[in-house]
N, C-alpha and C positions, 0 to 999 in steps of 0.2 A: 624649202623648209631652212629656217634661220637657225644656225648652231653656233655655240659659243664653246671655245676650248680654252681651260686655264690649268696651268701646272699646278699641282697642290704640293709636290715634294719632290727632291731629287737626292739620290744617294749613289755616289760614283757613276756608272753609267745606266743606272735604273732610274725612270722617272715615271711618276703617277699623275695622270691628268684627268679632268673632269670634262665631259663635253655634254653641255646642257641644250636642250630644245624644248619645244612646247610640250612634248609627250613624256618628259622625265630627264634623267640623267645617265650617262654612261660612264663608268670607271673603266680606265685603262692603265695597265702597267706596261711600260715598254722598256725593252733592252735594245739600245742601238735602234735600228729601224724595224724590229720586230715586236710584235704585241705578243706578250706572254701571258697576260690575264685580261679579260675582257667581261664586265658584269654590268646588268642594267638595274636601275633602281628607280621607284616612283617618285622618291623625294630626295632632295640634295642632302637633307639633315642624315639620312640613312647612308647616303654615300660617303660623307664627311666621316662618319663614325667608323666606317669599313676601311677607309683611306688611313685612318689614324692607326687602326690595328696592322694594316699591312707596313706602315711606315716602321712600326716598333719591330716587326718581323725581320724587314730588311735591313734595319740598323743592326739587330743582334747577330743576323748572319753575317753582315760585313765585318763585325768587330771581333767574331769568332776566330780564333788560330787555326793556321792550316793545318790539317791532320797529317801526322808524321807517318811515313811508309816505311 
């Protein structure tokens, strides 16, 4: 099986990658060596749309001030 991996975005220590093959595309969000999210999509366009939404969520979370205790 021929697979192609491509980084879509990186925010701090979080990266989003697309792994594509003949049967569709897999989206992974990784923090360090751990996969924190893994989703499968039949088309790359659906995956790209989801990746953009996740990027916005992670960007907002990173920009949020630390909670005061």
